[in-house]
C-alpha positions as CSV (number, residue, x, y, z in Angstrom):
1,M,7.4,28.8,91.6
2,P,10.9,29.2,90.0
3,R,13.6,30.9,92.1
4,K,15.6,33.6,90.4
5,L,19.3,32.8,91.0
6,Q,20.9,35.9,89.5
7,E,20.3,38.9,87.4
8,Q,22.9,40.6,85.2
9,T,22.1,44.1,84.2
10,T,23.9,46.3,81.7
11,K,25.3,49.7,82.8
12,P,23.0,52.5,81.5
13,T,24.5,55.2,79.3
14,P,24.2,58.7,80.6
15,E,21.9,59.9,77.8
16,P,20.3,56.9,76.1
17,T,19.1,57.3,72.5
18,T,15.5,56.8,71.5
19,E,16.3,53.3,70.3
20,Q,18.0,52.4,73.6
21,T,15.1,53.9,75.6
22,H,12.3,52.1,73.8
23,Y,14.4,48.9,73.1
24,P,16.7,48.6,76.2
25,E,19.3,45.9,76.1
26,K,18.3,42.4,77.2
27,R,19.6,41.1,80.5
28,E,20.2,37.6,81.6
29,E,17.9,36.0,84.1
30,V,18.5,32.5,85.5
31,F,15.7,30.3,87.0
32,E,15.8,26.8,88.5
33,Y,13.1,24.2,88.8
34,H,12.9,21.0,90.8
35,A,10.7,18.3,89.4
36,P,8.3,16.9,92.0
37,A,8.7,13.5,93.4
38,G,5.5,12.0,91.9
39,I,5.9,13.3,88.4
40,E,5.2,11.0,85.5
41,P,8.0,11.0,82.8
42,V,7.3,13.8,80.3
43,R,9.4,15.4,77.6
44,L,11.5,18.3,78.7
45,D,10.1,20.8,76.2
46,V,6.5,19.9,77.1
47,Y,7.2,20.2,80.8
48,L,8.8,23.6,80.6
49,A,6.2,24.9,78.2
50,L,3.6,24.0,80.9
51,I,5.3,25.5,83.9
52,I,6.9,28.6,82.5
53,K,4.5,31.6,82.2
54,G,4.2,32.8,78.6
55,A,6.4,30.1,77.2
56,T,5.6,28.1,74.1
57,R,7.0,24.7,73.1
58,T,8.8,26.3,70.1
59,K,10.5,28.9,72.3
60,V,11.5,26.2,74.8
61,Q,13.0,24.0,72.0
62,L,15.0,27.0,70.7
63,A,16.4,27.6,74.2
64,I,17.3,23.9,74.6
65,D,19.0,23.9,71.2
66,A,21.0,27.0,72.2
67,G,22.3,25.3,75.3
68,N,20.4,27.6,77.7
69,I,18.7,24.8,79.6
70,T,20.5,22.1,81.6
71,V,19.2,19.2,83.6
72,N,21.2,18.1,86.6
73,G,24.1,20.2,85.4
74,K,24.2,18.8,81.9
75,K,22.8,20.0,78.5
76,S,19.9,17.9,77.4
77,K,17.7,17.3,74.4
78,A,14.1,18.4,74.1
79,S,13.0,14.7,74.0
80,Y,14.6,14.0,77.4
81,K,12.0,12.6,79.8
82,V,11.9,14.6,83.0
83,Q,12.3,12.4,86.1
84,P,11.4,13.0,89.8
85,H,13.8,15.4,91.6
86,D,15.4,16.5,88.3
87,H,17.2,19.9,88.8
88,I,16.5,22.1,85.8
89,I,18.2,25.5,85.2
90,C,17.0,27.9,82.5
91,R,18.9,31.0,81.3
92,V,17.0,33.5,79.4
93,M,17.7,36.9,77.9
94,K,14.9,39.4,78.5
95,R,14.3,43.1,78.3
96,P,13.1,44.9,81.4
97,P,9.3,44.8,81.9
98,I,7.3,47.6,80.4
99,E,6.3,50.2,83.0
100,L,4.0,53.1,83.3
101,L,6.2,56.0,84.2
102,P,4.5,59.4,84.8
103,E,6.1,62.0,82.6
104,N,5.8,65.8,82.5
105,I,4.5,66.0,78.9
106,P,2.3,69.0,78.0
107,L,-1.3,68.1,77.2
108,D,-3.7,70.0,75.0
109,I,-6.7,69.9,77.4
110,V,-10.1,70.7,75.9
111,Y,-12.1,70.1,79.1
112,E,-11.5,68.8,82.6
113,D,-13.5,68.3,85.8
114,A,-13.3,65.9,88.7
115,D,-14.4,62.9,86.6
116,V,-13.3,63.3,83.0
117,L,-10.4,64.7,81.0
118,V,-10.9,65.5,77.3
119,V,-7.7,66.1,75.3
120,N,-6.7,66.9,71.8
121,K,-4.1,64.3,70.9
122,P,-1.5,65.3,68.4
123,A,-0.4,63.0,65.6
124,G,2.7,61.0,66.5
125,M,1.7,60.5,70.1
126,V,1.1,56.9,71.2
127,V,-1.9,56.4,73.5
128,H,-0.3,53.9,75.9
129,P,3.0,52.1,76.3
130,A,3.7,49.1,74.1
131,H,6.5,47.3,72.4
132,G,8.8,50.0,70.8
133,N,7.0,52.8,72.7
134,R,7.8,52.5,76.3
135,Y,7.7,56.2,77.1
136,G,6.3,59.5,75.9
137,T,2.8,58.3,75.5
138,L,-0.5,59.9,76.4
139,V,-0.9,57.6,79.4
140,N,2.5,58.7,80.7
141,A,1.5,62.3,80.4
142,V,-2.0,61.8,82.0
143,L,-0.6,60.0,85.0
144,Y,1.8,62.9,85.7
145,H,-1.0,65.5,85.1
146,L,-3.1,63.7,87.7
147,G,-0.4,63.7,90.3
148,Q,1.1,60.2,90.1
149,R,4.9,60.0,90.3
150,N,5.7,56.3,90.9
151,A,6.2,53.9,88.0
152,V,4.0,50.8,87.7
153,L,5.0,47.6,85.8
154,I,2.3,46.4,83.4
155,A,3.7,43.8,81.0
156,D,6.7,41.7,79.9
157,E,8.4,42.6,76.7
158,E,7.7,39.1,75.3
159,D,4.0,39.7,75.7
160,M,4.2,43.0,73.8
161,E,6.2,41.4,71.0
162,D,3.6,38.8,70.4
163,A,1.5,39.7,67.3
164,E,-1.5,38.1,69.0
165,F,-1.2,40.4,72.0
166,E,-4.5,42.2,72.6
167,E,-3.9,45.9,73.4
168,G,-7.2,45.9,75.2
169,A,-5.5,43.8,77.9
170,L,-3.6,46.9,79.0
171,F,-6.9,48.8,79.5
172,D,-8.3,46.1,81.6
173,S,-5.3,46.3,84.0
174,D,-5.8,48.0,87.3
175,A,-2.4,49.7,86.6
176,I,-4.1,52.0,84.1
177,R,-6.4,53.9,86.5
178,P,-7.5,56.5,85.8
179,G,-8.1,54.8,82.4
180,I,-8.2,55.3,78.7
181,V,-11.6,54.2,77.6
182,H,-11.1,54.3,73.9
183,R,-8.0,54.9,71.7
184,L,-6.6,56.6,68.6
185,D,-3.8,55.2,66.5
186,K,-0.4,56.8,67.0
187,D,-0.7,58.9,63.8
188,T,-4.3,59.8,64.2
189,S,-5.0,63.2,65.7
190,G,-8.0,64.5,67.5
191,I,-10.4,64.3,70.5
192,L,-10.0,61.6,73.2
193,V,-11.7,61.3,76.6
194,I,-10.2,59.8,79.7
195,G,-11.9,58.7,82.9
196,K,-10.2,60.2,86.0
197,N,-11.4,57.6,88.4
198,P,-12.6,53.9,88.2
199,E,-16.3,54.8,88.4
200,A,-16.0,57.3,85.6
201,S,-13.9,55.0,83.5
202,E,-16.4,52.2,83.9
203,K,-19.4,54.3,82.9
204,L,-17.6,55.8,79.9
205,S,-16.4,52.4,78.8
206,R,-19.9,51.1,78.9
207,Q,-21.1,53.9,76.6
208,F,-18.4,53.0,74.0
209,A,-19.3,49.3,74.3
210,D,-23.1,50.0,74.0
211,R,-22.4,52.4,71.1
212,T,-24.2,55.2,72.8
213,S,-21.3,57.6,72.4
214,K,-20.8,59.6,69.1
215,R,-17.6,59.7,67.2
216,T,-17.0,61.7,64.1
217,Y,-13.8,61.5,62.0
218,H,-12.6,63.3,58.9
219,A,-10.2,61.7,56.4
220,I,-8.4,62.7,53.2
221,V,-8.5,59.6,50.9
222,W,-7.0,58.8,47.6
223,G,-9.3,59.0,44.5
224,I,-12.7,60.5,43.8
225,V,-15.4,58.9,46.0
226,K,-18.5,58.6,43.8
227,E,-21.1,58.1,46.4
228,N,-22.4,61.1,48.4
229,E,-22.9,58.9,51.4
230,G,-23.0,55.2,52.4
231,T,-22.4,52.5,55.0
232,I,-19.6,50.0,55.1
233,D,-20.7,46.9,56.9
234,T,-18.2,44.0,57.1
235,E,-16.3,41.7,59.4
236,I,-12.7,42.7,60.3
237,G,-10.0,40.2,61.4
238,R,-6.3,39.7,61.4
239,S,-4.6,40.2,58.0
240,T,-3.2,36.9,56.6
241,R,-0.2,38.8,55.1
242,D,0.8,40.6,58.3
243,R,-0.6,39.6,61.7
244,K,-0.1,43.0,63.1
245,L,-2.5,44.5,60.6
246,F,-6.2,43.9,59.9
247,A,-8.4,43.3,56.9
248,V,-12.0,42.8,55.8
249,V,-12.6,39.0,56.1
250,P,-15.4,36.9,54.8
251,K,-16.1,35.2,58.1
252,G,-14.6,34.7,61.6
253,G,-13.9,38.4,62.2
254,K,-15.6,41.1,64.3
255,H,-18.6,43.0,63.0
256,A,-17.6,46.5,62.0
257,V,-19.9,49.3,60.7
258,T,-18.8,52.7,59.4
259,D,-21.1,55.5,57.9
260,Y,-19.5,58.0,55.6
261,K,-20.3,61.2,53.7
262,T,-18.3,62.7,50.9
263,L,-17.8,66.4,51.7
264,A,-15.5,67.4,48.9
265,R,-14.0,66.0,45.7
266,Y,-10.7,67.2,44.2
267,D,-8.6,66.1,41.3
268,F,-7.2,63.0,43.0
269,L,-8.3,63.2,46.6
270,S,-11.6,63.3,48.5
271,L,-12.5,64.7,51.9
272,V,-14.9,62.3,53.7
273,Q,-16.6,62.4,57.1
274,L,-16.9,59.1,58.9
275,N,-19.0,58.0,61.9
276,L,-18.3,54.8,63.8
277,R,-21.0,52.5,64.9
278,T,-18.5,50.1,66.2
279,G,-14.9,50.6,67.4
280,R,-12.6,47.9,65.9
281,T,-8.9,48.4,65.7
282,H,-7.9,50.3,62.5
283,Q,-11.6,50.2,61.5
284,I,-11.6,53.4,59.4
285,R,-8.3,52.6,57.8
286,V,-9.4,49.1,56.8
287,H,-12.8,50.2,55.6
288,C,-11.4,53.0,53.4
289,T,-8.9,50.6,51.8
290,H,-11.7,48.1,51.3
291,M,-13.5,50.9,49.4
292,K,-10.4,51.3,47.2
293,H,-9.9,54.7,48.7
294,P,-7.0,54.3,51.2
295,L,-6.1,57.2,53.5
296,L,-3.5,59.6,52.2
297,G,-0.2,58.8,53.9
298,D,-1.3,55.4,55.3
299,T,1.7,53.3,54.5
300,A,0.3,50.2,56.3
301,Y,-2.9,50.1,54.3
302,G,-1.8,51.2,50.8
303,G,-2.0,55.0,51.0
304,G,1.8,55.6,51.3
305,S,2.2,56.1,47.6
306,L,0.1,57.5,44.7
307,A,-2.8,55.2,45.1
308,Y,-5.1,56.6,42.5
309,G,-4.5,55.8,38.8
310,G,-6.4,58.7,37.4
311,I,-3.9,61.5,38.4
312,R,-3.2,63.7,35.4
313,A,0.4,64.0,34.4
314,Q,0.5,67.7,35.2
315,H,-0.9,67.0,38.7
316,R,1.5,64.2,39.7
317,S,4.1,66.6,41.2
318,T,1.4,68.1,43.4
319,A,0.3,64.6,44.4
320,H,3.8,63.8,45.5
321,R,4.0,67.1,47.4
322,V,0.9,66.5,49.4
323,L,2.1,63.0,50.2
324,E,5.3,64.5,51.6
325,L,3.3,66.9,53.6
326,M,1.2,64.1,55.1
327,P,3.7,61.4,56.3
328,R,1.0,59.8,58.4
329,Q,-2.6,58.6,57.7
330,A,-4.7,61.7,57.0
331,L,-7.3,60.9,59.8
332,H,-8.6,63.3,62.4
333,A,-11.0,62.6,65.3
334,T,-13.0,65.8,64.8
335,S,-15.7,65.4,67.5
336,L,-16.7,63.2,70.4
337,G,-20.0,63.0,72.2
338,F,-20.9,61.2,75.4
339,R,-23.0,61.4,78.6
340,H,-21.2,62.7,81.6
341,P,-20.5,59.7,83.9
342,R,-21.7,61.5,87.0
343,T,-24.4,64.0,85.9
344,G,-25.7,62.2,82.8
345,E,-25.5,65.4,80.8
346,W,-24.8,65.0,77.1
347,M,-21.4,66.6,76.2
348,E,-19.8,67.0,72.8
349,F,-16.4,68.4,72.0
350,T,-14.8,69.3,68.6
351,S,-11.3,69.7,67.3
352,E,-10.2,71.8,64.3
353,F,-8.1,70.2,61.6
354,P,-4.4,70.1,62.4
355,A,-2.0,72.2,60.3
356,D,-0.9,69.3,58.0
357,F,-4.5,68.5,57.3
358,Q,-5.4,72.1,56.5
359,T,-2.3,72.6,54.3
360,V,-3.1,69.5,52.1
361,L,-6.7,70.6,51.7
362,S,-5.7,74.1,50.8
363,I,-3.2,72.9,48.1
364,T,-5.6,70.4,46.6
365,K,-8.5,72.8,46.6
366,E,-6.4,75.5,44.9
367,L,-5.3,73.0,42.3
368,H,-8.9,71.9,41.7
369,E,-10.2,75.4,41.3
370,K,-7.5,76.1,38.7
371,S,-8.4,72.9,36.8
372,L,-12.0,74.2,36.5
373,Q,-11.0,77.5,35.0
């Protein structure tokens, strides 16, 4: 195991900005390694990539090129062959680890008992801490609500910056207990259930994994959806243009199924109801884009601009207006059904459309009715 020699921290400002809070300044950490007596000669970059947790050969090579790694007190090349008893010092700049900090944030509680907590999550609230969102999340609020006051470290910044980092790893951590058993995107509003103890969390998680829970969403999408109802059955995988996003892929992805019903059609928008049979990351957003009907306001998946070519000239100003009123994906988790983890009783909870949703629907409905006159 490496021995940390020193740690240099920056002096915190009295009132850090949001940027400083979520992206705190990096600090220098210095580690030393002693090559064992029986080591076979091996390249320096290969050796360090093997013994440093989370390191890659590319990252090690960059550190060597920057002069941040020395061998026996001298700067060395990546191709240097490590010898027995070599003394290696590594200097790295890292942000502090991400932590779970209980925060006194108001929750819109729909239902609560000794085992479950059902909340109505507002748009703009992140479910759990991650890169760029260290604090102010639903998990921070829930921990405080349940009486926890001590912070818990959960992940290094480097892990969270990795595009391949699986968010599910956070939910598997013992640090998040009581646990989030499913999630909503930051800008998706609506109903979400939380297990208040390990037993409840496990039983609720199993229902989501076995697809015995029921989840209903409503979305406002661009264009006029022709079909009254249908099913989208595809595979979803990482997007080739942006590894932080997802897309429908021909093979190698995860099976994803979404049922939908068209509830209303307006001049350039449609209101659809969606039921998930599976729970893939960004599933509804990806599937709607795949249908050529991206969600209104969804900048990541093509809905952040006028995404419907059939908008009449006299309606374009209204289209721009509703886009301004919905600066997030127009997606709301309307209802959630599951069996109570202790009693087995079927429970179902609903949430009304938030104000931005209702305003957009009111404007587009009024415009549509005028068009029919």
